[in-house]
C-alpha positions as CSV (number, residue, x, y, z in Angstrom):
1,M,4.8,1.7,17.2
2,T,4.0,2.0,13.5
3,A,0.4,1.3,12.6
4,R,-0.2,-1.9,10.6
5,H,-1.7,-0.1,7.6
6,E,1.5,2.1,7.5
7,Q,3.7,-1.0,7.5
8,I,1.7,-2.6,4.7
9,A,1.8,0.7,2.7
10,A,5.6,0.7,3.1
11,E,5.9,-2.9,1.9
12,L,3.7,-2.2,-1.1
13,R,5.7,0.9,-1.9
14,R,8.9,-1.0,-1.8
15,A,7.4,-3.7,-4.1
16,I,6.3,-1.0,-6.5
17,R,9.8,0.5,-6.5
18,R,11.4,-2.9,-7.1
19,E,8.9,-3.3,-10.1
20,E,7.3,-6.3,-8.6
21,Y,4.3,-4.3,-9.7
22,P,5.4,-2.2,-12.7
23,V,3.7,0.9,-14.0
24,G,0.3,-0.2,-15.5
25,A,0.1,-3.4,-13.5
26,R,-2.8,-4.2,-11.2
27,L,-2.4,-4.7,-7.5
28,P,-3.8,-7.9,-6.0
29,A,-7.4,-7.7,-4.9
30,E,-8.2,-6.4,-1.4
31,T,-9.1,-9.9,-0.3
32,E,-5.8,-11.3,-1.6
33,L,-3.8,-8.5,0.2
34,A,-5.8,-9.0,3.4
35,A,-4.9,-12.8,3.4
36,Q,-1.3,-12.1,2.4
37,Y,-0.8,-9.7,5.3
38,G,-3.2,-11.3,7.8
39,V,-5.3,-8.2,8.3
40,S,-8.8,-7.0,7.6
41,R,-9.8,-5.5,4.2
42,G,-10.3,-2.2,6.1
43,T,-6.6,-2.2,7.0
44,V,-5.7,-2.9,3.4
45,R,-7.9,0.0,2.2
46,Q,-6.0,2.3,4.5
47,A,-2.7,1.3,3.1
48,V,-3.9,1.6,-0.4
49,A,-5.4,5.0,0.3
50,A,-2.0,6.2,1.4
51,L,-0.4,5.1,-1.9
52,T,-3.2,6.7,-3.9
53,A,-2.7,10.0,-2.1
54,E,1.0,9.9,-3.1
55,G,0.1,9.3,-6.8
56,L,1.7,5.9,-6.9
57,I,-1.5,4.1,-7.8
58,G,-4.9,4.9,-9.2
59,S,-8.3,3.8,-8.0
60,R,-11.5,3.4,-10.1
61,Q,-14.9,2.4,-8.8
62,G,-15.3,-1.3,-8.8
63,A,-11.8,-1.9,-10.3
64,R,-8.6,-3.2,-8.9
65,R,-5.9,-0.5,-8.3
66,V,-3.4,0.2,-11.1
67,V,0.2,1.3,-10.5
68,L,0.7,4.8,-12.0
69,A,4.3,5.5,-10.9
70,G,7.2,3.8,-9.3
71,R,8.7,6.5,-7.0
72,R,7.6,9.4,-5.0
73,S,10.3,11.6,-6.6
74,Q,9.7,12.7,-10.2
75,S,11.9,10.7,-12.4
76,F,11.9,10.8,-16.2
77,A,12.9,7.1,-16.1
78,E,9.2,6.7,-15.4
79,L,6.2,8.8,-16.3
80,R,4.5,10.9,-13.7
81,S,2.2,13.8,-14.1
82,F,2.9,17.3,-12.9
83,A,0.2,16.9,-10.3
84,Q,1.6,13.6,-9.0
85,W,5.1,15.2,-8.7
86,A,3.7,18.2,-6.8
87,Q,1.7,16.0,-4.5
88,A,4.8,13.9,-3.6
89,M,6.5,17.1,-2.5
90,G,3.5,18.2,-0.4
91,R,2.6,20.9,-2.8
92,E,-0.9,21.8,-4.3
93,A,-1.0,21.4,-8.0
94,T,-3.5,23.6,-9.9
95,G,-4.4,23.7,-13.6
96,R,-6.4,26.2,-15.7
97,V,-7.4,25.8,-19.3
98,L,-7.1,29.1,-21.1
99,A,-8.1,27.9,-24.6
100,Q,-9.0,24.7,-26.3
101,E,-10.1,24.1,-29.9
102,Y,-9.9,21.5,-32.7
103,R,-7.4,22.2,-35.4
104,P,-6.3,20.1,-38.4
105,A,-3.2,18.0,-37.7
106,T,0.0,19.7,-38.8
107,P,2.9,17.8,-40.3
108,E,4.5,17.9,-36.9
109,D,1.4,16.7,-35.2
110,A,1.0,13.8,-37.7
111,T,4.6,12.8,-37.2
112,R,4.5,12.8,-33.4
113,L,1.1,11.2,-33.0
114,H,1.4,8.8,-36.0
115,L,-1.7,10.2,-37.7
116,A,-2.6,11.6,-41.1
117,E,-2.3,15.3,-41.7
118,G,-5.5,17.2,-41.5
119,V,-7.2,15.0,-38.9
120,P,-9.0,17.2,-36.4
121,L,-7.1,17.2,-33.1
122,L,-7.8,18.9,-29.8
123,N,-5.3,21.7,-28.9
124,V,-5.2,22.9,-25.3
125,L,-3.4,25.8,-23.7
126,R,-3.1,25.3,-20.0
127,V,-1.3,27.0,-17.1
128,R,-0.1,24.9,-14.2
129,G,0.6,26.2,-10.7
130,L,2.2,25.2,-7.5
131,D,0.4,26.4,-4.4
132,G,-1.4,28.9,-6.6
133,D,1.7,30.3,-8.2
134,P,1.9,29.9,-12.0
135,V,5.0,27.9,-13.0
136,L,4.3,26.1,-16.2
137,V,2.6,26.7,-19.6
138,E,1.5,23.6,-21.5
139,R,0.5,23.6,-25.1
140,T,-0.8,20.1,-25.7
141,V,-2.1,18.3,-28.8
142,Y,-4.2,15.2,-28.1
143,A,-4.6,12.3,-30.5
144,D,-8.0,12.0,-32.2
145,W,-9.1,8.9,-30.2
146,I,-8.7,10.5,-26.8
147,S,-9.6,14.1,-27.7
148,P,-13.3,13.7,-26.9
149,A,-12.6,12.6,-23.4
150,V,-10.2,15.4,-22.8
151,E,-12.6,18.0,-24.1
152,T,-15.2,17.2,-21.5
153,L,-12.8,17.6,-18.5
154,D,-13.3,20.5,-16.1
155,P,-11.2,23.5,-17.2
156,D,-9.7,23.7,-13.6
157,C,-8.9,20.0,-13.5
158,A,-5.6,19.6,-11.5
159,S,-4.6,16.2,-12.9
160,V,-5.6,15.3,-16.4
161,T,-3.7,12.1,-16.0
162,Q,-5.7,10.9,-13.0
163,R,-9.1,12.1,-14.4
164,L,-8.5,10.2,-17.7
165,Y,-7.6,7.1,-15.8
166,D,-10.7,7.4,-13.6
167,E,-13.0,7.9,-16.5
168,T,-11.5,5.8,-19.3
169,G,-8.9,3.6,-17.7
170,L,-6.1,5.2,-19.7
171,V,-2.6,4.8,-18.3
172,F,0.2,7.1,-19.6
173,A,2.8,4.5,-19.7
174,H,5.8,5.8,-21.7
175,G,7.2,9.2,-22.5
176,E,10.0,10.8,-24.6
177,H,11.3,14.2,-23.4
178,V,13.5,16.7,-25.2
179,I,14.7,19.5,-22.9
180,D,16.2,22.9,-23.9
181,A,16.0,26.5,-23.0
182,V,13.9,29.2,-24.8
183,A,13.2,32.9,-24.3
184,A,9.8,33.8,-23.0
185,G,7.5,35.4,-25.6
186,A,4.9,37.9,-24.7
187,Q,2.2,35.4,-24.0
188,D,4.4,33.1,-21.8
189,A,5.8,36.1,-20.0
190,G,2.3,37.3,-19.1
191,L,1.1,33.9,-18.0
192,L,4.1,33.2,-15.8
193,S,4.6,36.7,-14.5
194,V,8.2,37.0,-15.8
195,R,9.9,39.5,-18.1
196,R,9.7,39.0,-21.8
197,T,12.8,37.2,-23.1
198,S,13.4,35.7,-19.7
199,P,14.8,32.1,-20.0
200,L,12.3,29.3,-19.6
201,L,12.9,25.6,-19.4
202,R,11.2,23.9,-22.3
203,V,10.3,20.2,-22.3
204,R,8.8,18.7,-25.5
205,R,7.3,15.4,-24.7
206,V,5.3,12.6,-26.4
207,T,3.4,10.1,-24.2
208,T,2.1,6.8,-25.3
209,T,0.2,3.8,-24.0
210,H,1.9,0.5,-23.0
211,D,1.5,-0.7,-26.6
212,G,3.1,2.4,-28.0
213,R,0.0,4.2,-29.1
214,P,0.6,8.0,-28.9
215,V,-1.8,9.8,-26.6
216,E,-0.5,13.4,-26.8
217,W,2.4,15.6,-27.5
218,S,3.2,18.8,-25.6
219,D,5.4,21.8,-25.5
220,D,5.8,22.6,-21.8
221,R,7.6,25.8,-20.6
222,Y,8.6,26.0,-17.0
223,R,9.6,29.1,-15.0
224,P,13.2,28.3,-14.1
225,D,13.0,29.5,-10.5
226,A,10.3,27.0,-9.8
227,V,11.7,23.8,-11.4
228,S,15.1,22.3,-12.2
229,F,16.2,19.0,-13.6
230,L,18.7,16.7,-11.9
231,V,20.4,13.7,-13.5
232,H,21.8,10.8,-11.4
233,N,24.3,8.7,-13.3
234,A,25.2,5.1,-12.7
235,I,26.3,2.1,-14.8
236,G,23.4,1.1,-16.9
237,H,21.1,3.6,-15.1
238,S,20.8,7.3,-15.8
239,P,17.3,8.7,-14.9
240,L,16.6,12.3,-15.3
241,V,14.8,13.8,-12.3
242,R,12.6,16.9,-12.0
243,T,13.1,18.7,-8.7
244,A,12.0,21.9,-7.0
245,A,14.3,24.8,-7.9
246,G,16.6,26.0,-5.1
């Protein structure tokens, strides 16, 4: 027989998937959920903990839970972090900052982040891994208003998205992705343990808050044997999905 907290987690998961609680929305308080399902607050906490572990919701001390994603699979119809995607597959995500420094905003930075040229912006070079195996190189430029918070994060932070939510309440709500293929240069080849000129999947993305304020833009390069992209087409619905390669 399925435990009651598992049943509640399943019902909340379905509600999130149906967008009864869209990304960025707050779940009802524990007392409300306990009354709704006729259970104790402890049972509700168990259900919520399961959804938190899946990366569907975020939890901050003293605050109601916020929906961070709408599915366990990685869909580009919604915005989920690399760490959340890995966790949903049962894989361990790792992250390691190799370099970070402030640089004046270039014309491209200014255009993508809606800022003036020359504004000091934090530039971060980070390698991501799955179960300790390097699969992704990220070159991310953060908007000036969030750069100080990013600068203080642990260099080995596995999920920047979760940490920024925990510490500042920031929700990465919208994203635009441009996907193509590029040849690995000397630096990427060394970081990803592939031969120079090997093909890499590149995703250039801009993420924003709910009100459209740019947070970051990034040039992400994936090792193609680790990640692939899958598109499901339907009338009025064509999400792009990131999957494990194979």
